[in-house]
Phi, psi and omega in degrees: 000140178238129178251123175276134179251120180288153174292147179300331181293346181289339178295322176299325179299329186267011179251160176098135182298322183296322182283329173296324177297315178303315179300321178296320177298315178299324180296317178295316184293324183267330184082001184215135180293162174295144185285160177294151178289353173264116187234135177261135176240149173252116180251150173299145181304135177096357180250154178226146179250122178256140178268120180268313181206150178222172174299148006272005180292329178221133183237131176038064178294131184260317180203166182202164174210173186231140176268185187293333181273000181088009177286143178263125172256120184232142179261136179257144180237134174242348188232022182299125178066316186261003178066195183298328179301328181267000179288132178299331177266353182079013180232162176276071186273057182262119188231168165242130178242152173251130179242127175260099186292151172287170183289333185254006174075030180241143188295327180288350179261358174304123185289323186197142169235115195224132169287120181251350174198146184206182177085017181275124178294328182240161181295142175276116192264340181215139175220150178202135183252129179208128176053048174064025174233146176250123175263138187213153175241143176213104179062271184239021177228139169252126184221170180228147177225148177276149180258122180279168179302335180266005177093354181288152182254120186226170175059056182294133182225128179287133179251310183223138179229141172269133179296335178276155168244087188287166176298124178301125017250023189273066174231232181280136179258241190279155175227149178202154170271117179289173179295345176273002178080013175253162178275139176236135191225131174258136182230140178279170178287158182242072187290341179248016181210190185292159179302160175300115182230103184259141175234128181268180185293341177264008181083359178288137184245140173233129177238131177279158185290144174057222176253023193278164172258176185179197181228134181238163174228155177204173177284167184295344177264004181088000176274166174066040177303139177216138176280125183258324178197149180219180181081025175258157175273301186219081177286075189298329184210158175207164188206159174243137166276168185303338187265013175082011175281132179275126176242134186225145170267139167226107189248179175138134176282144187085353173222156185299138173272100193251151163234130194229126164275104196298134164273114185306128176087000185285145170256109186275001158097349182285122182059020180225348181220155179271080183228165183270170175305317183299322177295315179301324183274005178073027187250010175247167186299326188254011182275144172296143182288134178220164169256116177274123193262003174084212191294152174087201182215118179292138181241348175201148174206121183227146175277125181265113177224067182221191201254341192289321181268166183288184183295338180292344179268334190296127181084352178277168182249125179254126190233131177260141180233125177296331183095180181282157176291163173093174178292154181049056184288160175249162172067032174269111191198171165242116184244163179240137178233153178239145173267106180275137178240112178262119183297135177236245179270145176053228179268356186281149180228142176273130184256124177231151179259119182244130179278138175299156184297324182237140172290159172292316184218139159227167183218143173275348181283118183290353178263357178290120183218089179294129182245343185203142179220120180224154178282134175282160183306325181278000183096354171292184182233125172272136183232123175264132178243114179304319177060074177209169177293318177209216186270022173281157176270144179214204186245028180232163179173153184218148168233127179243169172229128178262126182220156173285146181292326188248320183296140176250156183302152166256074190295144172275188176302152175296159181302320182300321181290317181299323183292340180264359184285156172267167181307322182299313181294320181293323182293333174293341178277351182294340177258009180298141180291338181276127181296322183293322178296316182296317183293322176295323177294318176300316182300316185284330171296318179298323180292331179292343180065218187293342175299337181274349188298318178300318180294320181291326177293324175300320179299314179292323181289335182294330176053036184247274188285112183295327179296318177295321180295318178301315177301317178301316177298318181291328174294316179298319180295322181287328175295318164061050176233173179294321181292326177293318178296319178296322181288328179299336181300331182301331183292341180290350178258006182289140183293342183274123180308317183298323180291314181299316180296316179298318181293320177299318181293318181290322175299323178293322180288338181267354191298326184298332182267319197234344181236139173286167179298315181294322177300313178296319180293323178294329175287320195276322191295320178298320178294317182301334184258334190230353181295139183289352179255131175293328179299315178292326179295321178299308183296325176292321181297319179293346179260008190273356173100269187282155177304319181299315180292324177296313180298319179299316179293319175299322178291326177295322179294322182299330181301326186242358183286129175242336182287134186300315180301320181292318179298319177296318181297324177299312177300317177301312181289328175296320176298339178263341191234334185285161168268161186299331183297325179296312183293321180297321179294319180294317182295330181274000179291150172281355178271117182302331180290326176289325179294321180298319178299318179300315181292325175299316179297320180292320176299319180299313183298315180295320177297318183274346178066035184272188184298337181277343187301317182296322180294333182252009182303326184270004186290140178261102183261019180300340180301320184238359186281157182287350181255034178300332179301323181294318178300320181291323176298322175302322177298317180300311185294330182271351178068031188270011176139155182290162178253150173285173181300313178298322178290322173303314180299316178299314178294322177292322179296323174292317181294336183292344180250005184240151172299130186289323178080168185266009186300134185298318181297325179289322179294318179298321178298316182292322176299318178299318178297331177290341177260005180293132179294347179275116187297324177300326180293319180295316179298320179296320181294320180294324178293322179296316183296317180299320183283321188263338179050056179292131183276075180234111178303318180303316181291325178298320177296321178298320179292319178298317178298319179297327178290320180293318180299316180295321177297320179295334179261008180059035174264079188298325181295322180284323178294319180298319182295321180290318179299317183293321177298331176295340182293343178272352177261134189287314194232019184283307182272135176273170182299323182291331177294309182299320184298316181294325182287317178295335176275357186296150182286338180280122180293332178295319179293316181299314180302311182300319179293320178295315182287332175293322179295331184281354183284347175211176178278123182255146179301138181301328179297320180297314179298321178295320183294324184273348186300317180299323180289322178295316180298321178292324175300321180294325178282325178289320181237086181306329180296341182266001184303318181296318178296319177299313183296320178294319183285324182244060187296316181297313180291320183291336181298337179268359183251113182306323184288338186251332193296331178287337177292336178285346180245104183279348186088169184255358182284106186294321181296319179292322181296318182298318178297321177298316180296317183291327175288345180266000187294331180299329182263000186287157180240126177296318179303311180293328178301324176299325176295317180297320181294317180296329179282317191250342193236338192295334179298331187244347183227155175236146176248004185270130182294339187255000185280132178254003186295139178283136181230154180293330178249171180291152174293142185244021186299337181230024185300327182290337178272354187231006181210152177269167181303317184301317179295318181296315180299315177303317180293327176290313183283323181227074190297340181268357183287321176231093188280125182292129179303135177093352184234029177282154170268140178240151173245127181246124173266120185269159180302328183269011173099345181292156173237123179243147179219153180150192174273136188250129171228171181246142176209124178056042176064023174234157180266129178253117182257119182248130178211106176059047173087342178271141182234141172233139183243122181231154176288145179300324181293342182275355182270130179269308180221155172231136175222142183257136179273147175261015173263140180287142172293346174279115183293150175283157177093357177299338179281348187298333181266017184236144176281169175303316182296320180293321174297322176294319178298314178303315179296317179301322178296314182295324178292338178281349184277115181233019177088002177252164180276000000 
């Protein structure tokens, strides 16, 4: 347990009539009172949490970094997401502060908390200190400031600017100086504005595909912009392992919450490719491999290679999760993951991400919201806690330090000593266990220039410690001379695969400056054909010069590659470099894995529109493509032959998300599926009928027959599904059918009949005939009283026992509690009915559907949200507005006013509203304003019982992105 101690100054904050009014406003705004300054955390055994700073010294910390002296630079946010209107003070109080922590990690021992920069209209989302300069991002600008001896930030200079001014906070995120000495910058997707279009200090422009976000790199002065990866939604954080691999977070509810070992140059598809949710989540045959992290939103992930914690931490990945949106969020934690390598063939290993049995930290405090996790100079971990109900700004915030209870630091030399060391001594620090010591040694070796080359050569020649060898490579890369490139060649003989691969990649990046084409090819071609590692062969192949040599090397790597990411990368690079004959040979192989590589290459070529694209344009990739269901439906419509049971299921799953249409062959297919002896096929056919409501009397008779057959076999679940589907047919079932179902002994059958009757307007005479059976059902099954009252409102109004059940009251909070308390008895099957009735027009739950919807896709909502959040979103849709689905109002130059969801296509604005689209030129728009009201209207729940709302919630909770 950790007890936070508030500063004495906080008492002053709670005095005065004006601040009491502010507290009242916050209560209304957040719906939840501020938490007590005493907060309980659950920590893994052996860990301790130290409090570095609390409010009012730090408010809503967004990100932080550490300078050479150990001072923490932290950014505070007042206007995140809600702008100045959402600021507690009514001002844009976005600042950068410097905190000089005390020696014992207690807030009362903090030497100084100082504002070192202010006046930012939007929150500063990323900061990084390198060579006495602080690099920072703010919405659509990357800039640099000098650090004065007193810690102040001065002389602000713009390095990179995005042409768009995206909606706060979907602009530039984190920035860092990579191990190569270049700036790396993450940018969010721009769904409501022009594509990410960046211009560096030298005028070079980079544009990301579609509306996607991604990560770019540039020199420290903002020149030399390059796109490194695109197709992400919200790459909120990224990190490098010692071997130069880029790892990125891409989070967001309604889209996969991903952790990705990046394939360089890859387009991961969000808002940039015509792919499904399942493809984005890495769950289809042709999708790039990613790790889907489940509920919430990851905000930080770092590879731990430092000294304070034990060996069990070294090389592991530590990940912070903000948690799900809404009150009482879940999965707010700091977790540990390991990269497991299972030996397969030869020297290749399969890499998988495994979660540790226990998280490092969880919290019972609903306001705990981790936003940033960075290593402290001694190897501990600094943790920033936004400390709010959700992403609103308030007057609270915390910075903690995670340390082991017993282990003490293994400190390197003091900074004063490091500054005096010669290259020989500095090179000896490259194997030090402390990350801060290693990084300072690399920086100073790079500053020494060519004087450091003999010492760095000795490190590479020793061929022992791979971490030291990696540090030597990074120092040589930052020295960046011809002599450094020549010295780097020594690393190609290192016994560690990771070092050879890193060296080959860096030599390829340096070739334009220091190596001729022939020199690089002479180094690369032998490795491309004979290195025992497929990873090294890939890097060597890409350094081989001609497309023919690249293809040959990639195919050589494919012969021994076992890791899925590496195999995908081979297909990806073949799609960029190979000739059609290479792909045709792979596609014609009897090995499905070789066919898959060919199709990955073909998809890449088509996505990039290169010279190979036209040659593969006619390829039918339905064998492994996620849309095989559509191909099977075309077979049905063409009458080219019957489908097997498994094929029927595939076709029906695709039809469940598509308009069924009036085609006679499709109606006959559905009727035939209702007679299939396999119950899942019948259930799937009924779902298609329920969603599409085809007006076919013959199909209605087939559904009625299916209901009778299921009843005769005592299959209540199937009978209930058929009865509910009958609710969309006007004249199929007679009164005696409904009477027998309402009188049924099965509560499931009774519920289905009651809800089916509510799907349309029924003749009063029918309802009067059924009322005695319904009233008896309410007495026999008290849990159905609400459904009876809603279905028979007129009749129930005269019944004292039932009339109050038809009126739930207007208290949303009480209704939410009633729904949550009913979840134990809720039915996922019935929840699908409610979804089809109230939600399907604007939302999809299918992992493979690419259809544009007014509302966000919900295929994995159960993996990313708690029940409380789902209920709150149903009852009060505007309370937590989903990013990317805001409504905008556009005032046109000609006086017209247009409203809807706005996206960009071919430098034009596309306004979508309930399926209708208007396309206008950007120059014709006078003003744009964003609404804070959800396009989902409030009151949709008014026609649903508490039990029905609980069923809907249970169904949404069951959706985890899988089929």
